[in-house]
C-alpha positions, 0 to 999 in steps of 0.5 A, spaced: 740 268 707 747 266 708 753 270 711 756 271 705 750 274 701 748 278 707 755 281 708 754 282 700 748 286 701 750 290 707 756 292 703 752 294 697 747 298 701 752 302 704 756 303 698 750 305 695 748 310 700 755 313 700 755 314 693 748 317 693 749 322 698 756 324 694 752 325 688 747 329 691 752 333 694 756 334 687 749 335 684 747 341 689 754 344 688 753 344 681 746 347 681 749 352 685 753 354 680 748 353 674 752 347 672 750 345 665 751 337 667 745 338 672 740 339 667 742 333 662 737 327 662 743 323 665 744 327 671 736 327 672 735 320 672 741 317 675 739 319 682 733 315 681 737 309 679 741 309 685 736 311 690 732 305 687 738 300 688 739 303 695 732 302 697 731 295 694 738 293 697 735 296 704 729 292 703 733 286 701 736 287 708 730 288 712 727 282 709 733 277 710 734 279 717 726 279 719 727 287 722 720 291 721 719 298 722 713 297 726 717 292 731 724 296 730 724 303 732 731 305 729 729 302 722 722 306 723 726 312 725 731 311 719 725 311 714 722 317 717 728 320 716 729 318 709 722 322 707 725 328 710 731 327 707 728 326 700 724 332 701 729 337 703 733 334 697 727 336 692 727 343 696 735 344 695 734 342 687 728 346 686 731 352 681 726 357 683 727 357 690 732 363 693 739 361 694 739 361 702 733 357 702 736 352 697 742 352 702 739 351 708 735 345 705 741 342 702 745 343 709 739 340 713 739 334 708 746 332 709 744 333 717 739 328 716 743 323 712 748 323 718 743 322 723 740 316 718 747 313 718 748 313 726 741 310 727 743 304 722 750 304 725 748 304 732 741 301 732 738 306 736 733 312 734 738 316 738 743 315 733 750 318 734 748 320 741 746 313 744 751 308 746 753 302 742 748 296 742 
């Protein structure tokens, strides 16, 4: 992959990640207010589209740089954290759960996102607690 294509894919991945987490936070705030837009078909489908594009860009980067989770600890940690982020996000959006559980789940999902950001930025399982590599 050429350097310019790599930079484009990395920029796309970062942009989609930021868009995804901001959209999650907005949807969660709306859900806590019982906002009508949260239940619309567009609002239910858009996160899946964004996250699918985000995952595709991440896989493209992984393949283009030949970094595999079983060989790259920070990538394995990031993918494991992604599963936690998805699960916590699902709990945060579940309308049948009490407000406090949804609030804790949403807060933890954002903390997990920050962990993933640090793991990717520092290329370390220790995320923000490591030195730059």
